[in-house]
N, CA, C and O atoms as a GROMACS GRO file, in nm:
protein
  292
    1MET      N    1  -0.130   3.612  -4.399
    1MET     CA    2  -0.196   3.484  -4.395
    1MET      C    3  -0.099   3.373  -4.364
    1MET      O    4  -0.134   3.275  -4.298
    2GLN      N    5   0.020   3.389  -4.412
    2GLN     CA    6   0.121   3.286  -4.388
    2GLN      C    7   0.160   3.283  -4.241
    2GLN      O    8   0.190   3.176  -4.188
    3THR      N    9   0.160   3.395  -4.175
    3THR     CA   10   0.192   3.402  -4.031
    3THR      C   11   0.085   3.329  -3.949
    3THR      O   12   0.117   3.265  -3.849
    4LEU      N   13  -0.039   3.336  -3.992
    4LEU     CA   14  -0.148   3.265  -3.921
    4LEU      C   15  -0.124   3.114  -3.929
    4LEU      O   16  -0.147   3.045  -3.830
    5TYR      N   17  -0.080   3.062  -4.041
    5TYR     CA   18  -0.056   2.919  -4.055
    5TYR      C   19   0.060   2.875  -3.967
    5TYR      O   20   0.058   2.766  -3.909
    6ILE      N   21   0.162   2.960  -3.958
    6ILE     CA   22   0.277   2.927  -3.872
    6ILE      C   23   0.234   2.923  -3.725
    6ILE      O   24   0.273   2.833  -3.651
    7VAL      N   25   0.154   3.020  -3.684
    7VAL     CA   26   0.107   3.024  -3.546
    7VAL      C   27   0.019   2.902  -3.515
    7VAL      O   28   0.034   2.840  -3.410
    8ILE      N   29  -0.072   2.867  -3.606
    8ILE     CA   30  -0.158   2.749  -3.585
    8ILE      C   31  -0.073   2.622  -3.577
    8ILE      O   32  -0.097   2.535  -3.493
    9TYR      N   33   0.029   2.612  -3.667
    9TYR     CA   34   0.119   2.498  -3.666
    9TYR      C   35   0.194   2.486  -3.533
    9TYR      O   36   0.202   2.378  -3.475
   10LEU      N   37   0.249   2.598  -3.485
   10LEU     CA   38   0.325   2.595  -3.360
   10LEU      C   39   0.237   2.560  -3.240
   10LEU      O   40   0.279   2.488  -3.150
   11VAL      N   41   0.114   2.613  -3.239
   11VAL     CA   42   0.022   2.582  -3.130
   11VAL      C   43  -0.011   2.432  -3.130
   11VAL      O   44  -0.008   2.367  -3.025
   12CYS      N   45  -0.042   2.380  -3.245
   12CYS     CA   46  -0.074   2.237  -3.254
   12CYS      C   47   0.047   2.150  -3.218
   12CYS      O   48   0.033   2.047  -3.152
   13PHE      N   49   0.166   2.194  -3.263
   13PHE     CA   50   0.289   2.120  -3.230
   13PHE      C   51   0.311   2.118  -3.082
   13PHE      O   52   0.344   2.013  -3.026
   14CYS      N   53   0.294   2.231  -3.016
   14CYS     CA   54   0.313   2.238  -2.871
   14CYS      C   55   0.208   2.157  -2.798
   14CYS      O   56   0.241   2.092  -2.698
   15LEU      N   57   0.085   2.156  -2.843
   15LEU     CA   58  -0.021   2.075  -2.783
   15LEU      C   59   0.012   1.924  -2.792
   15LEU      O   60   0.000   1.851  -2.694
   16ILE      N   61   0.053   1.882  -2.910
   16ILE     CA   62   0.085   1.740  -2.929
   16ILE      C   63   0.207   1.701  -2.847
   16ILE      O   64   0.210   1.594  -2.786
   17GLY      N   65   0.308   1.788  -2.845
   17GLY     CA   66   0.430   1.760  -2.765
   17GLY      C   67   0.397   1.757  -2.616
   17GLY      O   68   0.446   1.669  -2.544
   18GLY      N   69   0.315   1.850  -2.568
   18GLY     CA   70   0.277   1.852  -2.427
   18GLY      C   71   0.197   1.729  -2.388
   18GLY      O   72   0.219   1.671  -2.281
   19CYS      N   73   0.105   1.689  -2.476
   19CYS     CA   74   0.025   1.567  -2.448
   19CYS      C   75   0.113   1.445  -2.444
   19CYS      O   76   0.094   1.356  -2.361
   20ALA      N   77   0.212   1.438  -2.534
   20ALA     CA   78   0.302   1.323  -2.537
   20ALA      C   79   0.382   1.314  -2.407
   20ALA      O   80   0.396   1.206  -2.351
   21PHE      N   81   0.435   1.425  -2.360
   21PHE     CA   82   0.512   1.424  -2.236
   21PHE      C   83   0.422   1.395  -2.116
   21PHE      O   84   0.464   1.327  -2.022
   22ALA      N   85   0.299   1.446  -2.118
   22ALA     CA   86   0.206   1.416  -2.006
   22ALA      C   87   0.174   1.267  -2.004
   22ALA      O   88   0.166   1.208  -1.896
   23MET      N   89   0.155   1.206  -2.118
   23MET     CA   90   0.124   1.063  -2.124
   23MET      C   91   0.245   0.981  -2.076
   23MET      O   92   0.228   0.884  -2.002
   24MET      N   93   0.366   1.021  -2.118
   24MET     CA   94   0.485   0.950  -2.071
   24MET      C   95   0.500   0.960  -1.918
   24MET      O   96   0.532   0.862  -1.851
   25TYR      N   97   0.476   1.079  -1.866
   25TYR     CA   98   0.485   1.097  -1.719
   25TYR      C   99   0.381   1.013  -1.647
   25TYR      O  100   0.412   0.952  -1.544
   26ALA      N  101   0.261   1.009  -1.698
   26ALA     CA  102   0.153   0.927  -1.634
   26ALA      C  103   0.188   0.779  -1.640
   26ALA      O  104   0.166   0.706  -1.543
   27ASN      N  105   0.243   0.733  -1.753
   27ASN     CA  106   0.281   0.592  -1.763
   27ASN      C  107   0.394   0.557  -1.666
   27ASN      O  108   0.391   0.452  -1.602
   28ILE      N  109   0.492   0.644  -1.656
   28ILE     CA  110   0.603   0.618  -1.564
   28ILE      C  111   0.553   0.617  -1.420
   28ILE      O  112   0.595   0.532  -1.341
   29GLN      N  113   0.464   0.708  -1.385
   29GLN     CA  114   0.409   0.708  -1.248
   29GLN      C  115   0.327   0.583  -1.218
   29GLN      O  116   0.334   0.530  -1.108
   30SER      N  117   0.250   0.536  -1.317
   30SER     CA  118   0.172   0.414  -1.292
   30SER      C  119   0.262   0.292  -1.276
   30SER      O  120   0.233   0.204  -1.196
   31ILE      N  121   0.370   0.287  -1.352
   31ILE     CA  122   0.466   0.176  -1.335
   31ILE      C  123   0.531   0.185  -1.198
   31ILE      O  124   0.547   0.083  -1.130
   32TRP      N  125   0.568   0.302  -1.157
   32TRP     CA  126   0.637   0.323  -1.028
   32TRP      C  127   0.543   0.288  -0.911
   32TRP      O  128   0.588   0.231  -0.811
   33ASN      N  129   0.414   0.320  -0.923
   33ASN     CA  130   0.320   0.295  -0.813
   33ASN      C  131   0.275   0.151  -0.805
   33ASN      O  132   0.228   0.109  -0.699
   34THR      N  133   0.288   0.072  -0.911
   34THR     CA  134   0.241  -0.064  -0.908
   34THR      C  135   0.353  -0.166  -0.888
   34THR      O  136   0.327  -0.286  -0.893
   35ARG      N  137   0.474  -0.122  -0.865
   35ARG     CA  138   0.581  -0.219  -0.841
   35ARG      C  139   0.563  -0.280  -0.703
   35ARG      O  140   0.514  -0.214  -0.612
   36PRO      N  141   0.602  -0.406  -0.687
   36PRO     CA  142   0.582  -0.471  -0.559
   36PRO      C  143   0.674  -0.412  -0.452
   36PRO      O  144   0.789  -0.377  -0.479
   37SER      N  145   0.621  -0.400  -0.331
   37SER     CA  146   0.699  -0.344  -0.222
   37SER      C  147   0.789  -0.456  -0.168
   37SER      O  148   0.753  -0.573  -0.173
   38PRO      N  149   0.906  -0.419  -0.116
   38PRO     CA  150   0.992  -0.524  -0.058
   38PRO      C  151   0.930  -0.583   0.065
   38PRO      O  152   0.856  -0.514   0.136
   39PRO      N  153   0.958  -0.711   0.092
   39PRO     CA  154   0.896  -0.775   0.212
   39PRO      C  155   0.948  -0.709   0.338
   39PRO      O  156   1.064  -0.669   0.348
   40LYS      N  157   0.857  -0.698   0.436
   40LYS     CA  158   0.894  -0.635   0.561
   40LYS      C  159   0.974  -0.737   0.646
   40LYS      O  160   0.941  -0.856   0.649
   41PRO      N  161   1.076  -0.691   0.712
   41PRO     CA  162   1.156  -0.784   0.794
   41PRO      C  163   1.075  -0.829   0.918
   41PRO      O  164   0.998  -0.751   0.975
   42LYS      N  165   1.095  -0.954   0.957
   42LYS     CA  166   1.026  -1.006   1.074
   42LYS      C  167   1.095  -0.954   1.199
   42LYS      O  168   1.215  -0.928   1.200
   43HIS      N  169   1.016  -0.940   1.304
   43HIS     CA  170   1.071  -0.898   1.432
   43HIS      C  171   1.164  -1.006   1.484
   43HIS      O  172   1.133  -1.125   1.469
   44PRO      N  173   1.278  -0.971   1.547
   44PRO     CA  174   1.371  -1.074   1.591
   44PRO      C  175   1.311  -1.168   1.698
   44PRO      O  176   1.354  -1.282   1.711
   45GLU      N  177   1.213  -1.120   1.774
   45GLU     CA  178   1.157  -1.205   1.877
   45GLU      C  179   1.029  -1.276   1.832
   45GLU      O  180   0.963  -1.340   1.914
   46ALA      N  181   0.993  -1.265   1.704
   46ALA     CA  182   0.872  -1.329   1.654
   46ALA      C  183   0.894  -1.481   1.654
   46ALA      O  184   1.002  -1.529   1.622
   47PRO      N  185   0.790  -1.557   1.690
   47PRO     CA  186   0.807  -1.704   1.691
   47PRO      C  187   0.820  -1.760   1.552
   47PRO      O  188   0.762  -1.708   1.456
   48ALA      N  189   0.897  -1.865   1.541
   48ALA     CA  190   0.912  -1.933   1.412
   48ALA      C  191   0.789  -2.017   1.384
   48ALA      O  192   0.708  -2.042   1.474
   49ALA      N  193   0.775  -2.060   1.262
   49ALA     CA  194   0.659  -2.142   1.225
   49ALA      C  195   0.664  -2.274   1.300
   49ALA      O  196   0.766  -2.343   1.298
   50GLY      N  197   0.553  -2.311   1.365
   50GLY     CA  198   0.544  -2.436   1.441
   50GLY      C  199   0.591  -2.424   1.584
   50GLY      O  200   0.576  -2.520   1.660
   51GLU      N  201   0.646  -2.312   1.627
   51GLU     CA  202   0.694  -2.294   1.763
   51GLU      C  203   0.575  -2.265   1.857
   51GLU      O  204   0.485  -2.190   1.822
   52GLU      N  205   0.577  -2.325   1.975
   52GLU     CA  206   0.468  -2.303   2.069
   52GLU      C  207   0.482  -2.167   2.135
   52GLU      O  208   0.593  -2.122   2.165
   53VAL      N  209   0.369  -2.102   2.155
   53VAL     CA  210   0.368  -1.968   2.211
   53VAL      C  211   0.280  -1.968   2.335
   53VAL      O  212   0.170  -2.023   2.333
   54LEU      N  213   0.327  -1.906   2.442
   54LEU     CA  214   0.247  -1.894   2.563
   54LEU      C  215   0.151  -1.777   2.545
   54LEU      O  216   0.192  -1.668   2.506
   55TYR      N  217   0.022  -1.800   2.574
   55TYR     CA  218  -0.079  -1.693   2.558
   55TYR      C  219  -0.182  -1.704   2.670
   55TYR      O  220  -0.189  -1.805   2.741
   56VAL      N  221  -0.261  -1.599   2.684
   56VAL     CA  222  -0.364  -1.595   2.785
   56VAL      C  223  -0.500  -1.601   2.712
   56VAL      O  224  -0.525  -1.527   2.616
   57ASP      N  225  -0.585  -1.692   2.762
   57ASP     CA  226  -0.717  -1.711   2.701
   57ASP      C  227  -0.820  -1.628   2.779
   57ASP      O  228  -0.846  -1.656   2.896
   58PHE      N  229  -0.880  -1.528   2.717
   58PHE     CA  230  -0.980  -1.443   2.782
   58PHE      C  231  -1.119  -1.470   2.733
   58PHE      O  232  -1.199  -1.378   2.721
   59THR      N  233  -1.151  -1.596   2.703
   59THR     CA  234  -1.285  -1.626   2.660
   59THR      C  235  -1.378  -1.617   2.781
   59THR      O  236  -1.333  -1.625   2.895
   60ARG      N  237  -1.503  -1.600   2.757
   60ARG     CA  238  -1.601  -1.579   2.864
   60ARG      C  239  -1.607  -1.700   2.960
   60ARG      O  240  -1.617  -1.683   3.081
   61GLU      N  241  -1.601  -1.821   2.904
   61GLU     CA  242  -1.611  -1.942   2.989
   61GLU      C  243  -1.491  -1.951   3.086
   61GLU      O  244  -1.508  -1.983   3.203
   62LYS      N  245  -1.374  -1.922   3.036
   62LYS     CA  246  -1.254  -1.929   3.120
   62LYS      C  247  -1.263  -1.823   3.230
   62LYS      O  248  -1.230  -1.851   3.345
   63LEU      N  249  -1.305  -1.702   3.196
   63LEU     CA  250  -1.317  -1.596   3.298
   63LEU      C  251  -1.422  -1.631   3.402
   63LEU      O  252  -1.401  -1.605   3.521
   64GLU      N  253  -1.535  -1.690   3.363
   64GLU     CA  254  -1.636  -1.730   3.460
   64GLU      C  255  -1.584  -1.836   3.552
   64GLU      O  256  -1.613  -1.832   3.672
   65GLN      N  257  -1.507  -1.931   3.501
   65GLN     CA  258  -1.449  -2.035   3.585
   65GLN      C  259  -1.351  -1.973   3.686
   65GLN      O  260  -1.349  -2.013   3.802
   66LEU      N  261  -1.272  -1.877   3.641
   66LEU     CA  262  -1.178  -1.811   3.731
   66LEU      C  263  -1.252  -1.737   3.844
   66LEU      O  264  -1.211  -1.744   3.960
   67TYR      N  265  -1.357  -1.667   3.810
   67TYR     CA  266  -1.435  -1.594   3.912
   67TYR      C  267  -1.501  -1.688   4.010
   67TYR      O  268  -1.508  -1.659   4.129
   68GLN      N  269  -1.549  -1.803   3.961
   68GLN     CA  270  -1.616  -1.899   4.050
   68GLN      C  271  -1.513  -1.961   4.147
   68GLN      O  272  -1.543  -1.980   4.265
   69THR      N  273  -1.395  -1.990   4.099
   69THR     CA  274  -1.295  -2.051   4.188
   69THR      C  275  -1.246  -1.949   4.290
   69THR      O  276  -1.214  -1.987   4.402
   70ASN      N  277  -1.239  -1.822   4.255
   70ASN     CA  278  -1.196  -1.719   4.350
   70ASN      C  279  -1.306  -1.693   4.455
   70ASN      O  280  -1.275  -1.667   4.571
   71ASN      N  281  -1.432  -1.701   4.417
   71ASN     CA  282  -1.543  -1.678   4.511
   71ASN      C  283  -1.562  -1.796   4.606
   71ASN      O  284  -1.611  -1.778   4.717
   72ASP      N  285  -1.526  -1.917   4.564
   72ASP     CA  286  -1.541  -2.037   4.646
   72ASP      C  287  -1.441  -2.038   4.762
   72ASP      O  288  -1.468  -2.101   4.865
   73LYS      N  289  -1.330  -1.973   4.750
   73LYS     CA  290  -1.226  -1.975   4.851
   73LYS      C  291  -1.259  -1.892   4.969
   73LYS      O  292  -1.180  -1.884   5.063
   0.00000   0.00000   0.00000
């Protein structure tokens, strides 16, 4: 009978120890996954704030005007 108590004690001890380590592992993983990521470096050719950038406007009105001027010639 005494051996049964020892076995029950060891099983419960291992269960509690395993649960404690599983909880520690889960907490460490959640801390690791929620840390802020470092900022991404900007491209060297990216325009600075307030700098004018040359771009092409492909709105429908502009394209229609371009087609009309080409057809008139």
